[in-house]
TORPA-4810 file (N, C-alpha, C, O; in nm, 3 decimals):
<nodes>
NODE_1_0.578_0.571_-0.700_0.487_0.557_-0.812_0.550_0.474_-0.923_0.481_0.398_-0.992_M
NODE_2_0.680_0.487_-0.941_0.747_0.412_-1.046_0.745_0.262_-1.013_0.730_0.179_-1.103_E
NODE_3_0.759_0.228_-0.886_0.754_0.087_-0.845_0.617_0.027_-0.877_0.607_-0.086_-0.925_L
NODE_4_0.513_0.105_-0.851_0.377_0.059_-0.881_0.359_0.031_-1.031_0.299_-0.070_-1.068_F
NODE_5_0.411_0.117_-1.115_0.401_0.096_-1.261_0.475_-0.027_-1.304_0.429_-0.101_-1.390_N
NODE_6_0.593_-0.049_-1.243_0.673_-0.167_-1.278_0.602_-0.296_-1.236_0.601_-0.394_-1.310_M
NODE_7_0.542_-0.294_-1.117_0.468_-0.412_-1.072_0.342_-0.437_-1.156_0.309_-0.553_-1.183_L
NODE_8_0.275_-0.333_-1.196_0.157_-0.349_-1.281_0.196_-0.407_-1.417_0.125_-0.493_-1.470_A
NODE_9_0.306_-0.361_-1.473_0.353_-0.413_-1.602_0.395_-0.558_-1.589_0.365_-0.640_-1.676_E
NODE_10_0.463_-0.592_-1.480_0.505_-0.730_-1.457_0.382_-0.821_-1.441_0.380_-0.932_-1.494_F
NODE_11_0.284_-0.773_-1.371_0.162_-0.853_-1.350_0.094_-0.881_-1.483_0.045_-0.993_-1.504_N
NODE_12_0.088_-0.785_-1.573_0.029_-0.806_-1.703_0.103_-0.908_-1.785_0.044_-0.998_-1.845_G
NODE_13_0.236_-0.894_-1.787_0.316_-0.987_-1.863_0.309_-1.129_-1.805_0.309_-1.228_-1.878_F
NODE_14_0.305_-1.135_-1.672_0.299_-1.265_-1.605_0.167_-1.337_-1.634_0.165_-1.457_-1.661_F
NODE_15_0.055_-1.260_-1.630_-0.073_-1.320_-1.658_-0.083_-1.364_-1.803_-0.143_-1.467_-1.833_S
NODE_16_-0.025_-1.287_-1.893_-0.025_-1.326_-2.034_0.058_-1.452_-2.056_0.020_-1.539_-2.133_L
NODE_17_0.171_-1.461_-1.988_0.253_-1.580_-2.000_0.184_-1.706_-1.949_0.189_-1.811_-2.012_G
NODE_18_0.120_-1.692_-1.834_0.048_-1.808_-1.780_-0.071_-1.846_-1.870_-0.096_-1.965_-1.891_L
NODE_19_-0.141_-1.748_-1.920_-0.254_-1.781_-2.010_-0.206_-1.848_-2.136_-0.268_-1.943_-2.184_A
NODE_20_-0.094_-1.799_-2.192_-0.038_-1.860_-2.312_0.011_-2.001_-2.289_-0.008_-2.089_-2.372_G
NODE_21_0.075_-2.022_-2.174_0.124_-2.157_-2.142_0.006_-2.252_-2.120_0.008_-2.366_-2.166_A
NODE_22_-0.096_-2.204_-2.049_-0.213_-2.290_-2.028_-0.285_-2.324_-2.157_-0.329_-2.438_-2.176_G
NODE_23_-0.297_-2.227_-2.246_-0.360_-2.252_-2.375_-0.278_-2.352_-2.459_-0.333_-2.441_-2.524_A
NODE_24_-0.146_-2.334_-2.455_-0.060_-2.427_-2.530_-0.069_-2.571_-2.480_-0.075_-2.666_-2.559_G
NODE_25_-0.070_-2.585_-2.347_-0.083_-2.718_-2.289_-0.221_-2.777_-2.323_-0.233_-2.894_-2.360_I
NODE_26_-0.324_-2.693_-2.310_-0.459_-2.740_-2.341_-0.474_-2.783_-2.485_-0.534_-2.887_-2.513_G
NODE_27_-0.420_-2.705_-2.577_-0.426_-2.743_-2.720_-0.352_-2.873_-2.747_-0.397_-2.959_-2.824_L
NODE_28_-0.238_-2.887_-2.684_-0.162_-3.012_-2.702_-0.234_-3.133_-2.652_-0.236_-3.237_-2.718_G
NODE_29_-0.296_-3.121_-2.534_-0.370_-3.233_-2.478_-0.494_-3.267_-2.562_-0.526_-3.385_-2.581_L
NODE_30_-0.562_-3.164_-2.611_-0.680_-3.189_-2.694_-0.641_-3.257_-2.824_-0.706_-3.353_-2.866_I
NODE_31_-0.536_-3.209_-2.887_-0.487_-3.271_-3.009_-0.441_-3.414_-2.987_-0.470_-3.502_-3.068_G
NODE_32_-0.370_-3.437_-2.878_-0.324_-3.572_-2.843_-0.441_-3.665_-2.824_-0.440_-3.778_-2.874_F
NODE_33_-0.543_-3.620_-2.751_-0.660_-3.704_-2.727_-0.735_-3.733_-2.855_-0.784_-3.844_-2.875_G
NODE_34_-0.747_-3.634_-2.943_-0.819_-3.653_-3.069_-0.747_-3.752_-3.159_-0.812_-3.834_-3.224_A
NODE_35_-0.615_-3.746_-3.163_-0.538_-3.840_-3.245_-0.551_-3.982_-3.189_-0.565_-4.078_-3.264_V
NODE_36_-0.545_-3.994_-3.058_-0.563_-4.127_-2.998_-0.704_-4.182_-3.024_-0.720_-4.302_-3.050_Q
NODE_37_-0.804_-4.097_-3.017_-0.942_-4.141_-3.039_-0.961_-4.187_-3.183_-1.025_-4.289_-3.207_A
NODE_38_-0.906_-4.111_-3.280_-0.918_-4.153_-3.418_-0.840_-4.281_-3.443_-0.881_-4.365_-3.523_V
NODE_39_-0.729_-4.297_-3.376_-0.653_-4.421_-3.392_-0.729_-4.542_-3.339_-0.717_-4.653_-3.392_G
NODE_40_-0.806_-4.521_-3.234_-0.884_-4.633_-3.179_-1.011_-4.660_-3.258_-1.052_-4.775_-3.272_R
NODE_41_-1.073_-4.556_-3.310_-1.201_-4.570_-3.384_-1.199_-4.481_-3.505_-1.250_-4.369_-3.499_N
NODE_42_-1.140_-4.524_-3.616_-1.129_-4.437_-3.733_-1.264_-4.397_-3.797_-1.273_-4.295_-3.866_P
NODE_43_-1.369_-4.478_-3.775_-1.497_-4.445_-3.837_-1.564_-4.324_-3.771_-1.653_-4.264_-3.831_T
NODE_44_-1.524_-4.288_-3.650_-1.583_-4.175_-3.579_-1.499_-4.050_-3.594_-1.512_-3.958_-3.513_A
NODE_45_-1.415_-4.042_-3.696_-1.324_-3.930_-3.709_-1.395_-3.797_-3.730_-1.345_-3.694_-3.686_S
NODE_46_-1.510_-3.796_-3.797_-1.585_-3.674_-3.819_-1.635_-3.612_-3.690_-1.623_-3.491_-3.671_G
NODE_47_-1.693_-3.693_-3.602_-1.742_-3.644_-3.473_-1.628_-3.601_-3.384_-1.636_-3.501_-3.312_K
NODE_48_-1.521_-3.677_-3.388_-1.404_-3.644_-3.305_-1.342_-3.511_-3.352_-1.301_-3.429_-3.270_I
NODE_49_-1.336_-3.492_-3.481_-1.281_-3.368_-3.534_-1.364_-3.247_-3.488_-1.309_-3.144_-3.448_L
NODE_50_-1.496_-3.261_-3.495_-1.584_-3.152_-3.453_-1.564_-3.117_-3.307_-1.548_-3.000_-3.273_T
NODE_51_-1.566_-3.218_-3.222_-1.547_-3.192_-3.078_-1.407_-3.139_-3.050_-1.391_-3.052_-2.965_V
NODE_52_-1.307_-3.188_-3.120_-1.172_-3.138_-3.103_-1.155_-2.993_-3.141_-1.087_-2.917_-3.073_G
NODE_53_-1.218_-2.954_-3.250_-1.209_-2.815_-3.295_-1.277_-2.722_-3.194_-1.226_-2.614_-3.163_I
NODE_54_-1.394_-2.765_-3.142_-1.462_-2.681_-3.041_-1.379_-2.673_-2.915_-1.370_-2.565_-2.856_I
NODE_55_-1.319_-2.781_-2.873_-1.234_-2.780_-2.755_-1.112_-2.692_-2.774_-1.073_-2.621_-2.682_G
NODE_56_-1.051_-2.696_-2.891_-0.936_-2.610_-2.917_-0.973_-2.464_-2.920_-0.894_-2.379_-2.878_M
NODE_57_-1.091_-2.431_-2.969_-1.137_-2.292_-2.972_-1.156_-2.242_-2.828_-1.121_-2.128_-2.797_A
NODE_58_-1.212_-2.326_-2.743_-1.233_-2.286_-2.604_-1.100_-2.270_-2.530_-1.084_-2.180_-2.448_L
NODE_59_-1.006_-2.357_-2.560_-0.875_-2.345_-2.495_-0.800_-2.221_-2.545_-0.725_-2.158_-2.470_A
NODE_60_-0.820_-2.186_-2.670_-0.755_-2.066_-2.724_-0.817_-1.938_-2.667_-0.751_-1.835_-2.659_E
NODE_61_-0.941_-1.946_-2.628_-1.009_-1.829_-2.568_-0.939_-1.789_-2.437_-0.940_-1.671_-2.401_A
NODE_62_-0.880_-1.884_-2.367_-0.809_-1.852_-2.244_-0.690_-1.758_-2.271_-0.662_-1.666_-2.195_V
NODE_63_-0.621_-1.785_-2.381_-0.509_-1.696_-2.418_-0.557_-1.559_-2.458_-0.489_-1.460_-2.430_A
NODE_64_-0.672_-1.550_-2.523_-0.727_-1.420_-2.561_-0.768_-1.342_-2.438_-0.746_-1.221_-2.431_I
NODE_65_-0.829_-1.409_-2.339_-0.865_-1.342_-2.215_-0.739_-1.293_-2.143_-0.740_-1.184_-2.086_Y
NODE_66_-0.634_-1.372_-2.145_-0.508_-1.330_-2.083_-0.449_-1.208_-2.153_-0.394_-1.120_-2.087_G
NODE_67_-0.460_-1.202_-2.285_-0.413_-1.086_-2.359_-0.493_-0.961_-2.323_-0.436_-0.853_-2.310_L
NODE_68_-0.623_-0.974_-2.308_-0.705_-0.861_-2.271_-0.669_-0.811_-2.133_-0.662_-0.690_-2.111_I
NODE_69_-0.646_-0.904_-2.038_-0.608_-0.863_-1.904_-0.468_-0.795_-1.904_-0.446_-0.698_-1.831_V
NODE_70_-0.379_-0.846_-1.985_-0.244_-0.789_-1.990_-0.244_-0.650_-2.050_-0.164_-0.566_-2.009_A
NODE_71_-0.331_-0.625_-2.145_-0.333_-0.496_-2.210_-0.419_-0.392_-2.137_-0.420_-0.274_-2.172_L
NODE_72_-0.490_-0.437_-2.037_-0.579_-0.347_-1.963_-0.504_-0.245_-1.880_-0.566_-0.163_-1.813_K
</nodes>
């Protein structure tokens, strides 16, 4: 029974780590793409900012789902 509890705890931590890493990579790629897009077309910075913020919120949701799974 103790082994089962250890494996369950490891699984939660592992899923949280993967979700956090995925969210971090996603946020970095979205930010990188937004900066490149504004550099290429500065007049569209308002639209790019809006889409970038929505994309970052969706990428951050992955980390929140991972936290919920880890704490379950």
